[in-house]
The first five atom37 places (N, CA, C, CB, O) and aatype in JSON, in Angstrom:
{
  "aatype": [20, 20, 20, 20, 20, 20, 20, 20, 20, 20, 20, 20, 20, 20, 20, 20, 20, 20, 20, 20, 20, 20, 20, 20, 20, 20, 20, 20, 20, 20, 20, 20, 20, 20, 20, 20, 20, 20, 20, 20, 20, 20, 20, 20, 20, 20, 20, 20, 20, 20, 20, 20, 20, 20, 20, 20, 20, 20, 20, 20, 20, 20, 20, 20, 20, 20, 20, 20, 20, 20, 20, 20, 20, 20, 20, 20, 20, 20, 20, 20, 20, 20, 20, 20, 20, 20, 20, 20, 20, 20, 20, 20, 20, 20, 20, 20, 20, 20, 20, 20, 20, 20, 20, 20, 20, 20, 20, 20, 20, 20, 20, 20, 20, 20, 20, 20, 20, 20, 20, 20, 20, 20, 20, 20, 20, 20, 20, 20, 20, 20, 20, 20, 20, 20, 20],
  "atom_mask": [
    [1, 1, 1, 1, 1],
    [1, 1, 1, 1, 1],
    [1, 1, 1, 1, 1],
    [1, 1, 1, 1, 1],
    [1, 1, 1, 1, 1],
    [1, 1, 1, 1, 1],
    [1, 1, 1, 1, 1],
    [1, 1, 1, 1, 1],
    [1, 1, 1, 1, 1],
    [1, 1, 1, 1, 1],
    [1, 1, 1, 1, 1],
    [1, 1, 1, 1, 1],
    [1, 1, 1, 1, 1],
    [1, 1, 1, 1, 1],
    [1, 1, 1, 1, 1],
    [1, 1, 1, 1, 1],
    [1, 1, 1, 1, 1],
    [1, 1, 1, 1, 1],
    [1, 1, 1, 1, 1],
    [1, 1, 1, 1, 1],
    [1, 1, 1, 1, 1],
    [1, 1, 1, 1, 1],
    [1, 1, 1, 1, 1],
    [1, 1, 1, 1, 1],
    [1, 1, 1, 1, 1],
    [1, 1, 1, 1, 1],
    [1, 1, 1, 1, 1],
    [1, 1, 1, 1, 1],
    [1, 1, 1, 1, 1],
    [1, 1, 1, 1, 1],
    [1, 1, 1, 1, 1],
    [1, 1, 1, 1, 1],
    [1, 1, 1, 1, 1],
    [1, 1, 1, 1, 1],
    [1, 1, 1, 1, 1],
    [1, 1, 1, 1, 1],
    [1, 1, 1, 1, 1],
    [1, 1, 1, 1, 1],
    [1, 1, 1, 1, 1],
    [1, 1, 1, 1, 1],
    [1, 1, 1, 1, 1],
    [1, 1, 1, 1, 1],
    [1, 1, 1, 1, 1],
    [1, 1, 1, 1, 1],
    [1, 1, 1, 1, 1],
    [1, 1, 1, 1, 1],
    [1, 1, 1, 1, 1],
    [1, 1, 1, 1, 1],
    [1, 1, 1, 1, 1],
    [1, 1, 1, 1, 1],
    [1, 1, 1, 1, 1],
    [1, 1, 1, 1, 1],
    [1, 1, 1, 1, 1],
    [1, 1, 1, 1, 1],
    [1, 1, 1, 1, 1],
    [1, 1, 1, 1, 1],
    [1, 1, 1, 1, 1],
    [1, 1, 1, 1, 1],
    [1, 1, 1, 1, 1],
    [1, 1, 1, 1, 1],
    [1, 1, 1, 1, 1],
    [1, 1, 1, 1, 1],
    [1, 1, 1, 1, 1],
    [1, 1, 1, 1, 1],
    [1, 1, 1, 1, 1],
    [1, 1, 1, 1, 1],
    [1, 1, 1, 1, 1],
    [1, 1, 1, 1, 1],
    [1, 1, 1, 1, 1],
    [1, 1, 1, 1, 1],
    [1, 1, 1, 1, 1],
    [1, 1, 1, 1, 1],
    [1, 1, 1, 1, 1],
    [1, 1, 1, 1, 1],
    [1, 1, 1, 1, 1],
    [1, 1, 1, 1, 1],
    [1, 1, 1, 1, 1],
    [1, 1, 1, 1, 1],
    [1, 1, 1, 1, 1],
    [1, 1, 1, 1, 1],
    [1, 1, 1, 1, 1],
    [1, 1, 1, 1, 1],
    [1, 1, 1, 1, 1],
    [1, 1, 1, 1, 1],
    [1, 1, 1, 1, 1],
    [1, 1, 1, 1, 1],
    [1, 1, 1, 1, 1],
    [1, 1, 1, 1, 1],
    [1, 1, 1, 1, 1],
    [1, 1, 1, 1, 1],
    [1, 1, 1, 1, 1],
    [1, 1, 1, 1, 1],
    [1, 1, 1, 1, 1],
    [1, 1, 1, 1, 1],
    [1, 1, 1, 1, 1],
    [1, 1, 1, 1, 1],
    [1, 1, 1, 1, 1],
    [1, 1, 1, 1, 1],
    [1, 1, 1, 1, 1],
    [1, 1, 1, 1, 1],
    [1, 1, 1, 1, 1],
    [1, 1, 1, 1, 1],
    [1, 1, 1, 1, 1],
    [1, 1, 1, 1, 1],
    [1, 1, 1, 1, 1],
    [1, 1, 1, 1, 1],
    [1, 1, 1, 1, 1],
    [1, 1, 1, 1, 1],
    [1, 1, 1, 1, 1],
    [1, 1, 1, 1, 1],
    [1, 1, 1, 1, 1],
    [1, 1, 1, 1, 1],
    [1, 1, 1, 1, 1],
    [1, 1, 1, 1, 1],
    [1, 1, 1, 1, 1],
    [1, 1, 1, 1, 1],
    [1, 1, 1, 1, 1],
    [1, 1, 1, 1, 1],
    [1, 1, 1, 1, 1],
    [1, 1, 1, 1, 1],
    [1, 1, 1, 1, 1],
    [1, 1, 1, 1, 1],
    [1, 1, 1, 1, 1],
    [1, 1, 1, 1, 1],
    [1, 1, 1, 1, 1],
    [1, 1, 1, 1, 1],
    [1, 1, 1, 1, 1],
    [1, 1, 1, 1, 1],
    [1, 1, 1, 1, 1],
    [1, 1, 1, 1, 1],
    [1, 1, 1, 1, 1],
    [1, 1, 1, 1, 1],
    [1, 1, 1, 1, 1],
    [1, 1, 1, 1, 1],
    [1, 1, 1, 1, 1]
  ],
  "atom_positions": [
    [[37.94, 24.76, -11.14], [36.61, 25.01, -10.92], [36.05, 23.26, -11.23], [35.99, 26.4, -12.06], [34.9, 22.97, -10.89]],
    [[36.82, 22.35, -11.77], [36.22, 21.0, -11.39], [36.2, 20.34, -10.03], [36.82, 20.11, -12.11], [35.33, 19.6, -9.57]],
    [[37.25, 20.72, -9.53], [37.61, 20.45, -7.91], [36.29, 21.25, -7.12], [39.4, 21.26, -7.37], [35.91, 20.64, -6.12]],
    [[35.67, 22.31, -7.37], [34.71, 22.58, -6.8], [33.49, 21.7, -6.99], [34.56, 23.71, -7.06], [32.85, 21.26, -6.04]],
    [[33.2, 21.47, -8.21], [32.24, 20.73, -8.52], [32.27, 19.26, -8.1], [32.12, 20.88, -9.77], [31.4, 18.52, -8.57]],
    [[33.13, 18.79, -7.32], [33.4, 17.39, -6.89], [33.33, 17.71, -5.4], [34.89, 16.69, -7.45], [32.83, 16.8, -4.74]],
    [[33.69, 18.75, -4.75], [33.57, 19.19, -3.52], [32.34, 19.54, -3.05], [34.29, 20.1, -3.37], [32.26, 19.31, -1.85]],
    [[31.37, 20.0, -3.52], [29.99, 20.39, -3.39], [29.11, 19.28, -2.96], [29.5, 20.95, -4.64], [28.38, 19.35, -1.97]],
    [[29.18, 18.43, -3.61], [28.37, 17.13, -3.35], [28.83, 16.52, -1.95], [28.65, 15.99, -4.6], [28.05, 16.28, -1.03]],
    [[30.2, 16.31, -1.9], [30.66, 15.87, -0.59], [30.43, 16.71, 0.26], [31.9, 15.56, -0.47], [30.38, 16.13, 1.35]],
    [[30.24, 17.96, 0.4], [29.83, 19.17, 1.45], [28.54, 18.49, 1.95], [29.52, 20.88, 0.72], [28.41, 17.97, 3.06]],
    [[27.49, 18.58, 0.85], [26.22, 18.16, 0.96], [25.96, 16.97, 1.94], [25.81, 17.87, -0.32], [25.24, 17.09, 2.93]],
    [[26.5, 15.99, 1.64], [26.35, 14.77, 2.07], [26.96, 14.91, 3.43], [26.93, 13.72, 1.17], [26.38, 14.27, 4.31]],
    [[28.02, 15.61, 3.81], [28.62, 15.42, 4.95], [27.57, 16.14, 6.01], [30.13, 15.99, 4.89], [27.48, 15.72, 7.16]],
    [[26.81, 17.22, 5.54], [25.66, 17.66, 6.53], [24.83, 17.14, 6.48], [25.15, 18.71, 6.56], [24.18, 17.38, 7.5]],
    [[24.19, 16.24, 5.67], [22.88, 15.39, 5.87], [23.43, 14.38, 6.78], [22.17, 14.69, 4.46], [22.75, 14.23, 7.8]],
    [[24.51, 13.61, 6.68], [25.14, 12.63, 7.59], [25.36, 13.5, 9.1], [26.71, 12.04, 6.83], [25.01, 12.88, 10.11]],
    [[25.76, 14.47, 9.24], [25.79, 15.15, 10.52], [24.41, 15.58, 11.14], [26.62, 16.34, 10.35], [24.57, 15.91, 12.32]],
    [[23.38, 15.66, 10.81], [22.22, 15.89, 10.93], [21.65, 14.72, 11.14], [21.77, 16.56, 10.02], [20.88, 14.63, 12.09]],
    [[21.87, 13.62, 10.34], [21.29, 12.23, 11.08], [21.98, 11.84, 12.16], [21.3, 10.98, 10.23], [21.32, 11.21, 12.98]],
    [[23.12, 12.04, 12.41], [23.92, 11.59, 13.42], [23.48, 12.27, 14.64], [25.33, 11.8, 13.13], [23.34, 11.5, 15.58]],
    [[23.22, 13.5, 14.88], [23.11, 14.38, 15.9], [21.54, 14.13, 16.05], [23.67, 15.93, 15.57], [21.17, 14.86, 16.97]],
    [[20.72, 13.57, 15.66], [19.18, 13.45, 15.55], [18.5, 13.93, 15.12], [18.62, 13.46, 16.19], [17.35, 13.67, 15.48]],
    [[18.72, 14.96, 14.03], [17.79, 15.81, 13.13], [16.72, 15.05, 12.49], [18.56, 16.49, 12.01], [15.65, 15.58, 12.19]],
    [[17.01, 13.63, 12.25], [16.12, 12.99, 11.4], [15.09, 11.98, 12.21], [16.97, 12.25, 10.33], [14.45, 11.09, 11.65]],
    [[15.06, 12.29, 13.73], [14.0, 11.96, 14.5], [12.69, 12.22, 14.54], [14.24, 12.19, 15.32], [12.48, 13.44, 14.53]],
    [[11.71, 11.55, 14.6], [10.31, 11.7, 14.53], [9.83, 11.82, 15.9], [9.66, 10.59, 13.82], [10.06, 10.91, 16.69]],
    [[9.07, 13.07, 16.34], [8.63, 13.1, 17.62], [7.68, 12.18, 17.98], [8.2, 14.22, 17.9], [6.95, 11.81, 17.06]],
    [[7.42, 11.57, 19.37], [6.49, 10.58, 19.67], [6.06, 10.98, 21.15], [7.09, 9.08, 19.49], [6.75, 11.65, 21.91]],
    [[4.88, 10.47, 21.4], [4.26, 10.82, 22.58], [4.61, 9.41, 23.61], [2.53, 11.17, 22.25], [4.72, 8.34, 23.01]],
    [[4.73, 9.4, 24.72], [4.82, 8.19, 25.35], [3.83, 8.03, 26.35], [6.06, 7.99, 25.88], [3.74, 6.98, 26.99]],
    [[2.96, 9.13, 26.57], [1.5, 8.96, 27.49], [0.76, 9.78, 26.77], [1.44, 9.42, 29.19], [1.19, 10.53, 25.89]],
    [[-0.48, 9.66, 27.15], [-1.72, 10.57, 26.77], [-1.74, 11.84, 27.68], [-3.17, 9.73, 26.97], [-2.41, 12.81, 27.34]],
    [[-1.05, 11.83, 28.76], [-0.77, 13.42, 29.23], [0.04, 14.16, 28.31], [0.01, 13.56, 30.63], [-0.29, 15.3, 28.0]],
    [[1.06, 13.63, 27.83], [2.02, 14.51, 26.91], [1.08, 15.04, 26.19], [3.16, 13.83, 25.99], [0.93, 16.26, 26.28]],
    [[0.05, 14.14, 25.16], [-0.62, 14.53, 24.12], [-1.67, 15.65, 24.61], [-1.23, 13.32, 23.46], [-2.08, 16.45, 23.76]],
    [[-2.0, 15.72, 25.62], [-3.01, 16.53, 26.29], [-2.29, 18.06, 26.43], [-3.45, 15.8, 27.82], [-2.77, 19.14, 26.09]],
    [[-0.94, 17.74, 27.08], [-0.37, 19.05, 27.4], [0.05, 19.78, 26.05], [0.89, 18.88, 28.4], [-0.05, 21.01, 26.03]],
    [[0.56, 19.03, 24.8], [0.83, 19.73, 23.56], [-0.2, 20.14, 23.12], [1.43, 19.09, 22.61], [-0.06, 21.13, 22.41]],
    [[-1.36, 19.72, 23.27], [-2.64, 20.24, 22.49], [-3.0, 21.32, 23.09], [-3.83, 19.34, 22.42], [-3.45, 22.24, 22.41]],
    [[-2.87, 21.45, 24.74], [-3.4, 22.76, 24.99], [-2.28, 23.71, 24.89], [-4.09, 22.86, 26.33], [-2.36, 24.73, 25.58]],
    [[-1.26, 23.54, 24.16], [-0.28, 24.8, 23.87], [-0.89, 25.39, 22.62], [1.44, 24.38, 23.58], [-0.39, 26.47, 22.33]],
    [[-1.75, 25.02, 21.87], [-2.42, 25.6, 20.96], [-3.97, 25.61, 21.38], [-2.11, 24.94, 19.71], [-4.58, 26.67, 21.27]],
    [[-4.5, 24.68, 21.77], [-5.97, 25.12, 22.01], [-6.21, 25.0, 23.78], [-7.14, 23.96, 21.03], [-6.75, 24.02, 24.28]],
    [[-5.68, 26.25, 24.62], [-5.95, 26.56, 25.86], [-6.87, 26.15, 26.36], [-6.0, 27.54, 26.07], [-7.89, 26.21, 25.66]],
    [[-7.0, 25.67, 27.44], [-8.3, 25.12, 28.12], [-8.92, 23.79, 27.75], [-9.36, 26.06, 27.89], [-9.75, 23.21, 28.45]],
    [[-8.56, 23.46, 26.88], [-8.99, 21.97, 25.99], [-9.39, 20.87, 27.39], [-7.22, 21.17, 24.79], [-8.43, 20.46, 28.04]],
    [[-10.34, 20.57, 27.65], [-10.52, 19.39, 28.64], [-11.0, 18.24, 27.84], [-11.56, 19.71, 29.84], [-12.06, 18.08, 27.23]],
    [[-9.77, 17.34, 28.04], [-10.06, 16.02, 27.2], [-10.87, 14.66, 28.32], [-8.27, 15.43, 26.51], [-10.49, 14.3, 29.43]],
    [[-11.71, 14.3, 27.74], [-12.3, 12.96, 28.68], [-11.48, 11.81, 28.33], [-13.97, 12.49, 28.36], [-11.26, 10.91, 29.15]],
    [[-10.99, 11.8, 27.06], [-10.49, 10.47, 26.32], [-9.52, 10.63, 25.45], [-11.46, 9.79, 25.58], [-9.83, 11.05, 24.33]],
    [[-8.42, 10.39, 25.71], [-7.05, 10.43, 25.06], [-6.55, 8.85, 24.42], [-5.94, 10.98, 26.3], [-6.42, 7.82, 25.08]],
    [[-6.36, 8.99, 23.26], [-5.99, 7.79, 22.69], [-4.32, 8.08, 21.87], [-7.36, 7.34, 21.57], [-4.25, 8.85, 20.91]],
    [[-3.33, 7.49, 22.31], [-2.1, 7.42, 21.75], [-1.88, 6.3, 20.74], [-1.2, 7.35, 22.78], [-1.83, 5.14, 21.17]],
    [[-1.76, 6.5, 19.64], [-1.32, 5.42, 18.6], [-0.13, 4.25, 19.28], [-0.57, 6.33, 17.2], [0.93, 4.57, 19.83]],
    [[-0.55, 3.07, 19.11], [0.38, 2.39, 19.38], [1.49, 2.01, 18.54], [-0.1, 1.57, 19.76], [2.39, 1.26, 18.89]],
    [[1.41, 2.47, 17.6], [2.35, 2.18, 16.36], [3.45, 3.29, 16.53], [1.5, 2.32, 14.77], [3.75, 3.98, 15.55]],
    [[4.11, 3.5, 17.81], [5.31, 4.55, 17.8], [4.67, 5.87, 18.26], [6.05, 4.75, 16.24], [5.24, 6.93, 18.0]],
    [[3.69, 5.83, 18.83], [3.15, 7.21, 19.57], [3.25, 8.51, 18.75], [4.01, 7.51, 20.92], [3.39, 9.58, 19.34]],
    [[3.19, 8.46, 17.56], [3.16, 9.28, 16.32], [2.07, 10.31, 16.33], [2.99, 8.4, 15.11], [2.2, 11.48, 15.97]],
    [[0.98, 9.76, 16.78], [-0.33, 10.68, 16.5], [-1.15, 10.44, 17.94], [-1.38, 10.11, 14.94], [-0.86, 9.48, 18.65]],
    [[-1.96, 11.18, 18.23], [-3.07, 10.99, 19.3], [-4.36, 11.67, 18.61], [-2.65, 11.76, 20.86], [-4.37, 12.39, 17.61]],
    [[-5.37, 11.27, 19.35], [-6.68, 11.84, 19.32], [-7.2, 12.13, 20.62], [-7.58, 10.99, 18.67], [-7.1, 11.29, 21.5]],
    [[-7.85, 13.44, 20.87], [-8.32, 13.63, 22.16], [-9.91, 13.96, 21.7], [-7.43, 14.9, 23.06], [-10.27, 14.68, 20.77]],
    [[-10.8, 13.17, 22.7], [-12.2, 13.95, 22.91], [-12.7, 14.41, 24.18], [-13.25, 13.16, 22.5], [-12.61, 13.91, 25.3]],
    [[-13.31, 15.59, 23.72], [-14.06, 16.54, 24.85], [-15.16, 16.21, 24.81], [-14.07, 18.0, 24.77], [-15.56, 16.08, 23.65]],
    [[-16.12, 15.95, 25.8], [-17.37, 15.46, 26.0], [-18.03, 16.55, 26.15], [-17.56, 14.55, 27.01], [-19.14, 16.6, 25.63]],
    [[-17.56, 17.64, 26.86], [-18.51, 18.98, 27.0], [-18.77, 19.57, 26.02], [-18.1, 19.98, 27.73], [-19.91, 20.04, 25.95]],
    [[-17.79, 19.78, 24.83], [-18.3, 20.34, 23.89], [-18.29, 19.42, 22.46], [-17.62, 21.59, 23.86], [-18.28, 19.8, 21.29]],
    [[-18.3, 18.3, 22.92], [-18.36, 17.19, 21.58], [-17.4, 17.56, 20.71], [-19.75, 17.13, 20.69], [-17.75, 17.61, 19.53]],
    [[-16.08, 17.89, 21.03], [-14.91, 18.13, 20.03], [-13.84, 17.22, 19.73], [-14.24, 19.19, 20.41], [-13.73, 16.43, 20.68]],
    [[-12.97, 16.97, 18.78], [-12.06, 16.05, 18.52], [-10.85, 16.83, 18.36], [-12.4, 15.21, 17.38], [-10.92, 17.88, 17.73]],
    [[-9.65, 16.41, 18.92], [-8.54, 17.19, 18.51], [-7.55, 16.1, 17.88], [-7.89, 18.05, 19.78], [-8.03, 14.97, 17.85]],
    [[-6.45, 16.23, 17.43], [-5.9, 15.22, 16.81], [-4.22, 16.09, 16.86], [-6.78, 14.79, 15.18], [-3.99, 17.21, 16.39]],
    [[-3.28, 15.22, 17.51], [-1.79, 15.8, 17.17], [-1.18, 14.78, 16.25], [-0.75, 16.0, 18.57], [-1.76, 13.74, 15.93]],
    [[-0.2, 15.07, 15.91], [0.64, 14.35, 14.89], [1.75, 15.04, 14.81], [0.07, 14.2, 13.55], [1.78, 16.25, 15.04]],
    [[3.04, 14.19, 14.4], [4.18, 14.35, 14.76], [4.47, 15.07, 13.16], [4.97, 12.93, 15.37], [3.9, 14.72, 12.13]],
    [[5.23, 15.86, 13.26], [5.97, 16.76, 11.71], [7.51, 16.68, 12.29], [5.32, 18.95, 11.34], [7.89, 17.61, 13.0]],
    [[8.19, 15.83, 12.07], [9.54, 16.28, 12.19], [9.73, 15.87, 13.76], [9.77, 17.99, 11.79], [9.25, 14.89, 14.33]],
    [[10.59, 16.96, 14.33], [10.96, 16.43, 15.92], [9.74, 17.0, 16.44], [12.53, 17.07, 16.81], [9.67, 16.64, 17.61]],
    [[8.66, 17.77, 16.11], [7.56, 18.63, 16.81], [6.4, 17.79, 16.38], [7.43, 20.31, 16.32], [6.47, 16.84, 15.61]],
    [[5.13, 18.33, 17.08], [4.11, 17.88, 16.71], [2.87, 19.17, 16.28], [3.8, 16.91, 17.82], [2.78, 20.24, 16.9]],
    [[2.07, 18.81, 15.21], [0.91, 19.86, 14.84], [-0.2, 19.3, 15.21], [0.74, 20.29, 13.37], [-0.35, 18.08, 15.23]],
    [[-1.15, 20.21, 15.54], [-2.35, 20.01, 16.3], [-3.57, 20.74, 15.41], [-2.15, 20.68, 17.87], [-3.55, 21.8, 14.78]],
    [[-4.66, 19.73, 15.59], [-5.9, 20.5, 14.96], [-6.95, 20.02, 15.82], [-6.24, 20.18, 13.32], [-6.97, 19.0, 16.51]],
    [[-8.06, 21.19, 15.62], [-9.26, 20.63, 16.31], [-10.3, 20.64, 14.94], [-9.83, 21.68, 17.77], [-10.53, 21.51, 14.1]],
    [[-10.76, 19.33, 15.12], [-11.46, 18.96, 13.92], [-12.88, 19.13, 13.9], [-11.22, 17.67, 13.61], [-13.6, 18.79, 14.84]],
    [[-13.31, 19.68, 12.78], [-14.62, 19.81, 12.49], [-15.37, 19.5, 11.47], [-14.84, 20.71, 12.59], [-14.69, 19.17, 10.5]],
    [[-16.56, 19.48, 11.3], [-17.26, 18.75, 10.3], [-16.31, 18.95, 8.68], [-18.98, 19.45, 10.29], [-16.06, 20.07, 8.23]],
    [[-16.02, 18.04, 8.19], [-15.74, 18.23, 6.82], [-13.83, 18.31, 6.77], [-16.69, 19.81, 6.26], [-13.16, 18.57, 5.77]],
    [[-13.23, 17.97, 8.38], [-12.03, 18.33, 8.28], [-11.63, 16.6, 7.99], [-11.41, 19.29, 9.66], [-10.46, 16.53, 7.62]],
    [[-12.19, 15.47, 8.06], [-11.89, 14.21, 7.66], [-12.02, 13.76, 6.56], [-12.34, 13.52, 8.2], [-13.06, 14.02, 5.95]],
    [[-11.06, 12.97, 5.98], [-11.16, 12.6, 4.41], [-10.71, 11.29, 4.81], [-10.17, 13.49, 3.12], [-10.08, 10.92, 5.81]],
    [[-11.26, 10.54, 3.58], [-10.8, 8.96, 3.53], [-10.8, 8.38, 4.88], [-9.27, 8.73, 2.93], [-9.68, 8.17, 5.33]],
    [[-11.89, 8.05, 5.7], [-11.53, 7.29, 6.86], [-11.85, 6.14, 6.66], [-12.03, 7.65, 8.01], [-12.87, 5.69, 6.15]],
    [[-10.61, 5.41, 7.23], [-10.78, 3.75, 6.93], [-10.7, 3.39, 8.64], [-9.21, 2.84, 5.73], [-10.01, 3.96, 9.49]],
    [[-11.79, 2.08, 8.83], [-11.38, 1.42, 9.93], [-11.08, -0.04, 9.49], [-12.41, 1.53, 11.02], [-11.99, -0.68, 8.96]],
    [[-9.91, -0.59, 9.66], [-9.75, -1.93, 9.83], [-9.05, -2.63, 11.12], [-9.1, -2.25, 8.75], [-7.9, -2.47, 11.53]],
    [[-9.94, -3.34, 11.56], [-9.78, -4.1, 12.91], [-9.14, -3.16, 14.06], [-8.77, -5.44, 12.69], [-10.01, -2.58, 14.72]],
    [[-8.21, -2.97, 14.32], [-7.5, -2.24, 15.46], [-6.83, -0.89, 14.98], [-6.37, -3.2, 16.08], [-6.09, -0.28, 15.76]],
    [[-7.08, -0.44, 13.71], [-6.34, 0.56, 13.31], [-7.51, 1.58, 12.36], [-4.97, -0.1, 12.49], [-8.41, 1.12, 11.65]],
    [[-7.27, 2.71, 12.52], [-8.07, 3.83, 12.02], [-6.82, 4.67, 11.21], [-8.93, 4.77, 13.38], [-5.66, 4.92, 11.55]],
    [[-7.54, 4.93, 10.11], [-6.39, 5.88, 9.45], [-7.51, 6.89, 8.57], [-5.03, 4.86, 8.25], [-8.54, 6.5, 8.01]],
    [[-7.0, 8.22, 8.63], [-7.76, 9.26, 7.53], [-6.65, 10.2, 7.18], [-9.18, 10.2, 8.18], [-5.48, 10.18, 7.56]],
    [[-7.3, 11.09, 6.31], [-6.29, 12.42, 5.73], [-7.27, 13.83, 6.02], [-5.88, 12.24, 3.65], [-8.48, 14.06, 5.91]],
    [[-6.18, 14.56, 6.4], [-6.85, 15.68, 6.9], [-7.17, 16.49, 5.78], [-6.1, 16.42, 7.88], [-6.27, 16.86, 5.03]],
    [[-8.63, 16.89, 5.53], [-8.95, 17.73, 4.59], [-8.5, 19.26, 4.42], [-10.13, 17.66, 4.64], [-9.3, 20.17, 4.61]],
    [[-7.28, 19.47, 4.09], [-6.8, 20.65, 4.28], [-5.8, 20.62, 3.16], [-6.3, 20.9, 5.69], [-5.67, 19.63, 2.44]],
    [[-4.99, 21.89, 3.0], [-3.87, 21.94, 1.79], [-2.7, 20.82, 2.12], [-3.09, 23.61, 1.71], [-2.11, 20.28, 1.19]],
    [[-2.43, 20.51, 3.45], [-1.14, 19.67, 3.61], [-1.88, 18.33, 3.08], [-0.39, 19.58, 5.37], [-1.2, 17.74, 2.25]],
    [[-2.95, 17.81, 3.32], [-3.46, 16.43, 3.08], [-2.71, 15.48, 3.74], [-3.5, 16.06, 1.72], [-2.39, 14.43, 3.18]],
    [[-2.34, 15.82, 5.14], [-1.72, 15.2, 5.78], [-2.73, 13.86, 6.17], [-1.19, 16.09, 6.78], [-3.91, 14.04, 6.45]],
    [[-2.02, 12.27, 6.14], [-2.59, 11.32, 6.57], [-2.14, 10.94, 8.03], [-2.44, 10.39, 5.66], [-0.98, 11.09, 8.39]],
    [[-3.17, 10.42, 8.86], [-2.98, 10.02, 10.15], [-3.41, 8.53, 10.28], [-3.73, 10.93, 11.08], [-4.43, 7.97, 9.9]],
    [[-2.31, 8.07, 10.93], [-2.64, 6.5, 11.11], [-2.69, 5.94, 12.74], [-1.37, 5.6, 10.27], [-1.64, 5.67, 13.32]],
    [[-3.64, 5.83, 13.2], [-3.36, 5.05, 14.64], [-3.62, 3.79, 14.72], [-4.09, 5.52, 15.74], [-4.59, 3.33, 14.11]],
    [[-2.92, 3.13, 15.36], [-3.24, 1.71, 16.04], [-3.77, 1.57, 17.48], [-1.99, 0.91, 16.06], [-3.15, 2.23, 18.32]],
    [[-4.88, 0.78, 17.95], [-5.16, 0.68, 19.14], [-4.97, -0.62, 19.85], [-6.3, 1.08, 19.22], [-4.68, -1.66, 19.24]],
    [[-5.18, -0.54, 21.32], [-4.78, -1.82, 21.9], [-5.87, -3.05, 21.22], [-4.88, -1.68, 23.69], [-5.54, -4.19, 20.88]],
    [[-7.08, -2.5, 21.17], [-8.17, -3.22, 20.75], [-9.17, -2.85, 19.35], [-8.92, -3.17, 21.92], [-9.32, -1.73, 18.86]],
    [[-9.63, -3.8, 19.0], [-10.96, -3.3, 17.99], [-11.94, -2.41, 18.52], [-11.87, -4.48, 17.53], [-12.31, -1.37, 17.99]],
    [[-12.26, -2.79, 19.38], [-13.55, -1.89, 20.04], [-13.13, -0.53, 20.27], [-14.11, -2.44, 21.53], [-13.89, 0.39, 19.96]],
    [[-11.86, -0.27, 20.86], [-11.53, 1.14, 20.9], [-11.14, 1.91, 19.52], [-10.39, 1.25, 21.85], [-11.24, 3.14, 19.45]],
    [[-10.73, 1.21, 18.53], [-10.57, 1.65, 17.28], [-12.27, 2.04, 16.58], [-9.67, 0.37, 16.47], [-12.5, 3.08, 15.97]],
    [[-13.3, 0.96, 16.85], [-14.23, 1.04, 16.35], [-14.97, 2.51, 17.07], [-14.82, -0.32, 16.44], [-15.63, 3.3, 16.41]],
    [[-14.69, 2.67, 18.52], [-15.23, 4.04, 18.93], [-14.76, 5.05, 18.3], [-15.04, 4.37, 20.2], [-15.52, 5.91, 17.86]],
    [[-13.34, 5.1, 18.13], [-12.71, 6.44, 17.55], [-13.22, 6.39, 16.21], [-11.01, 6.56, 17.57], [-13.55, 7.51, 15.83]],
    [[-13.4, 5.5, 15.36], [-13.94, 5.48, 13.87], [-15.4, 6.01, 13.9], [-13.93, 3.91, 13.2], [-15.95, 6.58, 12.96]],
    [[-15.93, 5.77, 15.05], [-17.32, 6.38, 15.22], [-17.48, 7.71, 15.5], [-17.98, 5.8, 16.17], [-18.41, 8.35, 15.01]],
    [[-16.58, 8.23, 16.33], [-16.57, 9.6, 16.68], [-16.2, 10.56, 15.22], [-15.38, 9.77, 17.96], [-16.74, 11.62, 14.88]],
    [[-15.23, 9.87, 14.58], [-14.69, 10.45, 13.62], [-15.61, 10.59, 12.45], [-13.58, 9.82, 13.35], [-15.51, 11.56, 11.69]],
    [[-16.45, 9.7, 12.3], [-17.2, 9.21, 10.97], [-18.02, 10.58, 10.67], [-18.33, 7.68, 11.22], [-18.13, 10.99, 9.51]],
    [[-18.65, 11.32, 11.86], [-19.55, 12.35, 11.12], [-18.76, 13.69, 10.83], [-20.9, 12.7, 12.04], [-19.35, 14.61, 10.26]],
    [[-17.2, 13.84, 11.27], [-16.59, 14.92, 10.76], [-15.97, 14.64, 9.24], [-15.54, 15.31, 11.76], [-15.21, 15.42, 8.67]],
    [[-16.37, 13.57, 8.79], [-16.01, 13.25, 7.37], [-16.62, 14.15, 6.35], [-16.43, 11.86, 7.04], [-16.39, 13.97, 5.16]]
  ]
}
């Protein structure tokens, strides 16, 4: 019995290590705006984006703006895949704009925080302006 108690934690640590070695702990990332649009269209078929911003801090989040319907979509990594949301009024909470960074929390049960870094402060200010009516 005491041997089993000692072997169980070793087995658990082995499985965690194996998962890490095989890439199971990697976070998904976009390398181009087209990838973000393609992923967003998997959930929201026919979404036409006129402006797409992929975060500079690893590509773990992207914002998409559709001018024909004045809608904003967000893609963010969750493990090795992405989650998507079409934002509506009241969906954005705790919006912060600081230099070239924009951070906000999704007002839903997950309370997911989304952080994006942009190339310049003007781009960050433009996206913060688009998100502020949704707060």
